[in-house]
N, CA, C and O atoms as CSV, one atom per row, in Angstrom:
chain,resi,resn,atom,element,x,y,z
A,1,MET,N,N,11.548,-10.334,-0.942
A,1,MET,CA,C,12.523,-9.276,-0.864
A,1,MET,C,C,12.527,-8.626,0.515
A,1,MET,O,O,13.569,-8.167,0.985
A,2,LEU,N,N,11.364,-8.585,1.164
A,2,LEU,CA,C,11.286,-7.966,2.483
A,2,LEU,C,C,11.728,-8.914,3.592
A,2,LEU,O,O,11.944,-8.482,4.725
A,3,LYS,N,N,11.863,-10.191,3.280
A,3,LYS,CA,C,12.175,-11.169,4.316
A,3,LYS,C,C,13.501,-10.889,5.005
A,3,LYS,O,O,13.628,-11.126,6.206
A,4,ASN,N,N,14.482,-10.394,4.278
A,4,ASN,CA,C,15.778,-10.145,4.895
A,4,ASN,C,C,15.831,-8.791,5.599
A,4,ASN,O,O,16.867,-8.439,6.163
A,5,LYS,N,N,14.740,-8.024,5.582
A,5,LYS,CA,C,14.697,-6.725,6.248
A,5,LYS,C,C,13.552,-6.669,7.253
A,5,LYS,O,O,12.973,-5.603,7.461
A,6,VAL,N,N,13.216,-7.779,7.871
A,6,VAL,CA,C,12.069,-7.872,8.763
A,6,VAL,C,C,12.164,-6.898,9.922
A,6,VAL,O,O,11.146,-6.335,10.325
A,7,GLY,N,N,13.343,-6.681,10.469
A,7,GLY,CA,C,13.496,-5.791,11.612
A,7,GLY,C,C,13.216,-4.337,11.293
A,7,GLY,O,O,13.016,-3.537,12.206
A,8,LYS,N,N,13.198,-3.972,10.010
A,8,LYS,CA,C,13.036,-2.581,9.616
A,8,LYS,C,C,11.653,-2.291,9.042
A,8,LYS,O,O,11.457,-1.234,8.443
A,9,LEU,N,N,10.692,-3.192,9.205
A,9,LEU,CA,C,9.354,-2.980,8.671
A,9,LEU,C,C,8.597,-1.945,9.489
A,9,LEU,O,O,8.691,-1.918,10.716
A,10,LYS,N,N,7.847,-1.095,8.799
A,10,LYS,CA,C,6.995,-0.102,9.432
A,10,LYS,C,C,5.596,-0.251,8.852
A,10,LYS,O,O,5.411,-0.862,7.800
A,11,ILE,N,N,4.615,0.313,9.546
A,11,ILE,CA,C,3.235,0.278,9.084
A,11,ILE,C,C,2.906,1.619,8.432
A,11,ILE,O,O,3.227,2.679,8.968
A,12,PHE,N,N,2.258,1.554,7.261
A,12,PHE,CA,C,1.900,2.753,6.516
A,12,PHE,C,C,0.426,2.720,6.146
A,12,PHE,O,O,-0.127,1.662,5.845
A,13,LYS,N,N,-0.206,3.893,6.172
A,13,LYS,CA,C,-1.553,4.050,5.631
A,13,LYS,C,C,-1.384,4.645,4.242
A,13,LYS,O,O,-0.772,5.701,4.081
A,14,VAL,N,N,-1.927,3.969,3.246
A,14,VAL,CA,C,-1.769,4.383,1.856
A,14,VAL,C,C,-3.139,4.770,1.298
A,14,VAL,O,O,-4.053,3.946,1.264
A,15,ASP,N,N,-3.279,6.022,0.863
A,15,ASP,CA,C,-4.498,6.492,0.206
A,15,ASP,C,C,-4.320,6.324,-1.295
A,15,ASP,O,O,-3.266,6.641,-1.846
A,16,TYR,N,N,-5.365,5.822,-1.952
A,16,TYR,CA,C,-5.251,5.566,-3.381
A,16,TYR,C,C,-6.545,5.898,-4.117
A,16,TYR,O,O,-7.605,6.067,-3.514
A,17,SER,N,N,-6.426,5.984,-5.422
A,17,SER,CA,C,-7.550,6.211,-6.312
A,17,SER,C,C,-7.447,5.187,-7.440
A,17,SER,O,O,-6.362,4.935,-7.963
A,18,ILE,N,N,-8.583,4.602,-7.808
A,18,ILE,CA,C,-8.583,3.646,-8.920
A,18,ILE,C,C,-9.704,3.990,-9.891
A,18,ILE,O,O,-10.687,4.638,-9.531
A,19,LEU,N,N,-9.537,3.548,-11.108
A,19,LEU,CA,C,-10.581,3.650,-12.117
A,19,LEU,C,C,-11.162,2.253,-12.294
A,19,LEU,O,O,-10.498,1.348,-12.799
A,20,LYS,N,N,-12.427,2.092,-11.865
A,20,LYS,CA,C,-13.071,0.781,-11.920
A,20,LYS,C,C,-14.467,0.958,-12.507
A,20,LYS,O,O,-15.264,1.740,-11.988
A,21,ASN,N,N,-14.763,0.248,-13.568
A,21,ASN,CA,C,-16.051,0.353,-14.257
A,21,ASN,C,C,-16.362,1.796,-14.644
A,21,ASN,O,O,-17.493,2.259,-14.490
A,22,ASN,N,N,-15.357,2.497,-15.142
A,22,ASN,CA,C,-15.465,3.899,-15.567
A,22,ASN,C,C,-15.866,4.844,-14.437
A,22,ASN,O,O,-16.428,5.908,-14.695
A,23,LYS,N,N,-15.587,4.472,-13.197
A,23,LYS,CA,C,-15.827,5.336,-12.041
A,23,LYS,C,C,-14.535,5.456,-11.250
A,23,LYS,O,O,-13.775,4.495,-11.137
A,24,ILE,N,N,-14.294,6.635,-10.707
A,24,ILE,CA,C,-13.122,6.846,-9.863
A,24,ILE,C,C,-13.508,6.514,-8.425
A,24,ILE,O,O,-14.491,7.036,-7.898
A,25,ILE,N,N,-12.730,5.648,-7.803
A,25,ILE,CA,C,-12.977,5.220,-6.425
A,25,ILE,C,C,-11.761,5.573,-5.583
A,25,ILE,O,O,-10.635,5.211,-5.924
A,26,ASN,N,N,-11.992,6.281,-4.480
A,26,ASN,CA,C,-10.925,6.625,-3.539
A,26,ASN,C,C,-11.073,5.763,-2.297
A,26,ASN,O,O,-12.181,5.551,-1.806
A,27,ASN,N,N,-9.950,5.269,-1.792
A,27,ASN,CA,C,-9.974,4.405,-0.617
A,27,ASN,C,C,-8.591,4.421,0.016
A,27,ASN,O,O,-7.708,5.149,-0.437
A,28,SER,N,N,-8.398,3.623,1.061
A,28,SER,CA,C,-7.081,3.517,1.694
A,28,SER,C,C,-6.877,2.106,2.225
A,28,SER,O,O,-7.834,1.375,2.480
A,29,ILE,N,N,-5.608,1.738,2.386
A,29,ILE,CA,C,-5.237,0.457,2.976
A,29,ILE,C,C,-4.135,0.701,3.997
A,29,ILE,O,O,-3.478,1.742,3.988
A,30,VAL,N,N,-3.946,-0.276,4.875
A,30,VAL,CA,C,-2.841,-0.256,5.828
A,30,VAL,C,C,-1.947,-1.430,5.470
A,30,VAL,O,O,-2.421,-2.552,5.291
A,31,MET,N,N,-0.644,-1.164,5.365
A,31,MET,CA,C,0.278,-2.216,4.950
A,31,MET,C,C,1.619,-2.064,5.655
A,31,MET,O,O,1.934,-1.000,6.189
A,32,GLN,N,N,2.397,-3.127,5.654
A,32,GLN,CA,C,3.750,-3.109,6.201
A,32,GLN,C,C,4.745,-3.047,5.055
A,32,GLN,O,O,4.572,-3.704,4.028
A,33,SER,N,N,5.788,-2.249,5.243
A,33,SER,CA,C,6.845,-2.160,4.241
A,33,SER,C,C,8.076,-1.560,4.890
A,33,SER,O,O,8.027,-1.053,6.011
A,34,ILE,N,N,9.185,-1.626,4.162
A,34,ILE,CA,C,10.374,-0.923,4.622
A,34,ILE,C,C,10.170,0.564,4.333
A,34,ILE,O,O,9.299,0.925,3.542
A,35,ASN,N,N,10.952,1.410,4.954
A,35,ASN,CA,C,10.785,2.855,4.818
A,35,ASN,C,C,11.484,3.355,3.547
A,35,ASN,O,O,12.448,4.118,3.613
A,36,ASP,N,N,10.982,2.913,2.397
A,36,ASP,CA,C,11.512,3.302,1.088
A,36,ASP,C,C,10.320,3.679,0.206
A,36,ASP,O,O,9.515,2.811,-0.130
A,37,PRO,N,N,10.190,4.950,-0.175
A,37,PRO,CA,C,9.010,5.391,-0.932
A,37,PRO,C,C,8.745,4.587,-2.202
A,37,PRO,O,O,7.591,4.275,-2.495
A,38,ASP,N,N,9.778,4.246,-2.957
A,38,ASP,CA,C,9.580,3.474,-4.185
A,38,ASP,C,C,9.022,2.085,-3.885
A,38,ASP,O,O,8.151,1.589,-4.599
A,39,GLU,N,N,9.526,1.469,-2.833
A,39,GLU,CA,C,9.064,0.129,-2.453
A,39,GLU,C,C,7.630,0.176,-1.929
A,39,GLU,O,O,6.836,-0.720,-2.217
A,40,ILE,N,N,7.294,1.208,-1.164
A,40,ILE,CA,C,5.929,1.361,-0.646
A,40,ILE,C,C,4.947,1.487,-1.806
A,40,ILE,O,O,3.916,0.815,-1.822
A,41,VAL,N,N,5.259,2.338,-2.770
A,41,VAL,CA,C,4.374,2.546,-3.920
A,41,VAL,C,C,4.249,1.267,-4.736
A,41,VAL,O,O,3.147,0.907,-5.149
A,42,ARG,N,N,5.355,0.579,-4.973
A,42,ARG,CA,C,5.327,-0.653,-5.769
A,42,ARG,C,C,4.462,-1.727,-5.105
A,42,ARG,O,O,3.608,-2.333,-5.752
A,43,LEU,N,N,4.691,-1.955,-3.809
A,43,LEU,CA,C,3.923,-2.975,-3.092
A,43,LEU,C,C,2.454,-2.586,-2.948
A,43,LEU,O,O,1.571,-3.436,-3.058
A,44,ALA,N,N,2.192,-1.300,-2.700
A,44,ALA,CA,C,0.807,-0.844,-2.557
A,44,ALA,C,C,0.039,-1.029,-3.860
A,44,ALA,O,O,-1.100,-1.496,-3.844
A,45,LYS,N,N,0.646,-0.671,-4.985
A,45,LYS,CA,C,-0.024,-0.841,-6.278
A,45,LYS,C,C,-0.335,-2.308,-6.548
A,45,LYS,O,O,-1.410,-2.640,-7.047
A,46,LEU,N,N,0.604,-3.178,-6.217
A,46,LEU,CA,C,0.392,-4.611,-6.410
A,46,LEU,C,C,-0.743,-5.119,-5.518
A,46,LEU,O,O,-1.624,-5.838,-5.990
A,47,ASP,N,N,-0.728,-4.752,-4.236
A,47,ASP,CA,C,-1.782,-5.177,-3.305
A,47,ASP,C,C,-3.151,-4.648,-3.720
A,47,ASP,O,O,-4.139,-5.382,-3.705
A,48,ILE,N,N,-3.203,-3.372,-4.090
A,48,ILE,CA,C,-4.476,-2.742,-4.442
A,48,ILE,C,C,-5.039,-3.331,-5.729
A,48,ILE,O,O,-6.235,-3.609,-5.809
A,49,SER,N,N,-4.195,-3.525,-6.734
A,49,SER,CA,C,-4.689,-4.082,-7.997
A,49,SER,C,C,-5.223,-5.497,-7.791
A,49,SER,O,O,-6.191,-5.896,-8.439
A,50,THR,N,N,-4.600,-6.252,-6.898
A,50,THR,CA,C,-5.080,-7.599,-6.594
A,50,THR,C,C,-6.392,-7.546,-5.821
A,50,THR,O,O,-7.337,-8.267,-6.141
A,51,LYS,N,N,-6.447,-6.697,-4.809
A,51,LYS,CA,C,-7.641,-6.589,-3.959
A,51,LYS,C,C,-8.846,-6.066,-4.736
A,51,LYS,O,O,-9.948,-6.600,-4.609
A,52,GLU,N,N,-8.640,-5.032,-5.534
A,52,GLU,CA,C,-9.737,-4.382,-6.253
A,52,GLU,C,C,-10.015,-5.016,-7.614
A,52,GLU,O,O,-10.994,-4.668,-8.274
A,53,ARG,N,N,-9.154,-5.947,-8.034
A,53,ARG,CA,C,-9.290,-6.638,-9.314
A,53,ARG,C,C,-9.299,-5.666,-10.491
A,53,ARG,O,O,-10.173,-5.713,-11.357
A,54,VAL,N,N,-8.294,-4.780,-10.495
A,54,VAL,CA,C,-8.103,-3.834,-11.598
A,54,VAL,C,C,-6.665,-3.956,-12.087
A,54,VAL,O,O,-5.811,-4.525,-11.407
A,55,PHE,N,N,-6.411,-3.417,-13.270
A,55,PHE,CA,C,-5.045,-3.405,-13.781
A,55,PHE,C,C,-4.194,-2.463,-12.949
A,55,PHE,O,O,-4.675,-1.435,-12.472
A,56,ILE,N,N,-2.936,-2.813,-12.778
A,56,ILE,CA,C,-2.029,-2.008,-11.959
A,56,ILE,C,C,-1.877,-0.594,-12.536
A,56,ILE,O,O,-1.599,0.344,-11.790
A,57,GLN,N,N,-2.056,-0.429,-13.852
A,57,GLN,CA,C,-1.960,0.889,-14.482
A,57,GLN,C,C,-3.096,1.812,-14.048
A,57,GLN,O,O,-2.975,3.032,-14.150
A,58,ASN,N,N,-4.199,1.237,-13.564
A,58,ASN,CA,C,-5.357,2.036,-13.147
A,58,ASN,C,C,-5.309,2.421,-11.672
A,58,ASN,O,O,-6.270,2.987,-11.152
A,59,VAL,N,N,-4.204,2.121,-10.993
A,59,VAL,CA,C,-4.053,2.458,-9.574
A,59,VAL,C,C,-3.159,3.682,-9.453
A,59,VAL,O,O,-2.057,3.718,-10.000
A,60,LYS,N,N,-3.644,4.681,-8.732
A,60,LYS,CA,C,-2.840,5.880,-8.478
A,60,LYS,C,C,-2.702,6.050,-6.970
A,60,LYS,O,O,-3.698,6.128,-6.252
A,61,ILE,N,N,-1.456,6.107,-6.494
A,61,ILE,CA,C,-1.190,6.321,-5.072
A,61,ILE,C,C,-1.249,7.825,-4.812
A,61,ILE,O,O,-0.489,8.594,-5.401
A,62,LEU,N,N,-2.147,8.235,-3.937
A,62,LEU,CA,C,-2.313,9.655,-3.644
A,62,LEU,C,C,-1.319,10.130,-2.595
A,62,LEU,O,O,-0.664,11.158,-2.764
A,63,ARG,N,N,-1.212,9.364,-1.501
A,63,ARG,CA,C,-0.268,9.715,-0.427
A,63,ARG,C,C,-0.112,8.505,0.484
A,63,ARG,O,O,-0.929,7.585,0.471
A,64,PHE,N,N,0.947,8.529,1.266
A,64,PHE,CA,C,1.117,7.516,2.300
A,64,PHE,C,C,1.807,8.157,3.479
A,64,PHE,O,O,2.595,9.091,3.332
A,65,LYS,N,N,1.493,7.628,4.669
A,65,LYS,CA,C,2.141,8.136,5.875
A,65,LYS,C,C,2.335,6.996,6.857
A,65,LYS,O,O,1.593,6.014,6.863
A,66,SER,N,N,3.341,7.156,7.675
A,66,SER,CA,C,3.669,6.148,8.673
A,66,SER,C,C,2.641,6.191,9.795
A,66,SER,O,O,2.192,7.263,10.200
A,67,VAL,N,N,2.275,5.016,10.290
A,67,VAL,CA,C,1.318,4.892,11.385
A,67,VAL,C,C,2.060,4.311,12.574
A,67,VAL,O,O,2.769,3.317,12.419
A,68,PRO,N,N,1.919,4.902,13.764
A,68,PRO,CA,C,2.574,4.311,14.942
A,68,PRO,C,C,2.044,2.900,15.188
A,68,PRO,O,O,0.833,2.678,15.194
A,69,SER,N,N,2.949,1.955,15.390
A,69,SER,CA,C,2.528,0.553,15.494
A,69,SER,C,C,2.123,0.150,16.903
A,69,SER,O,O,1.213,-0.664,17.060
A,70,HIS,N,N,2.761,0.685,17.927
A,70,HIS,CA,C,2.471,0.350,19.329
A,70,HIS,C,C,2.507,-1.146,19.578
A,70,HIS,O,O,1.757,-1.664,20.406
A,71,GLY,N,N,3.374,-1.836,18.865
A,71,GLY,CA,C,3.557,-3.263,19.097
A,71,GLY,C,C,2.519,-4.149,18.443
A,71,GLY,O,O,2.554,-5.365,18.636
A,72,HIS,N,N,1.590,-3.586,17.671
A,72,HIS,CA,C,0.591,-4.404,17.004
A,72,HIS,C,C,1.205,-5.088,15.799
A,72,HIS,O,O,2.120,-4.566,15.163
A,73,ASN,N,N,0.687,-6.254,15.502
A,73,ASN,CA,C,1.165,-7.021,14.365
A,73,ASN,C,C,0.008,-7.208,13.393
A,73,ASN,O,O,-1.100,-7.533,13.819
A,74,LEU,N,N,0.238,-7.009,12.096
A,74,LEU,CA,C,-0.823,-7.135,11.110
A,74,LEU,C,C,-1.161,-8.578,10.770
A,74,LEU,O,O,-2.186,-8.829,10.136
A,75,GLU,N,N,-0.340,-9.520,11.165
A,75,GLU,CA,C,-0.569,-10.912,10.772
A,75,GLU,C,C,-1.552,-11.578,11.671
A,75,GLU,O,O,-1.862,-12.754,11.483
């Protein structure tokens, strides 16, 4: 879905909280997305649930903010 909007991608730092093994864990990730809050939350939840190996329902996005890219590429 993001392939046709490549020119509009921005880098975001996403802070999240998960419930894993009955413990609350707070952490953050850096990701690329279009500047759409719903899309950022959807993609972040998917990435985090995959990375942390938890159900997507156990992921809570606390906040996200844009990070200046300065020409860096995440790939």
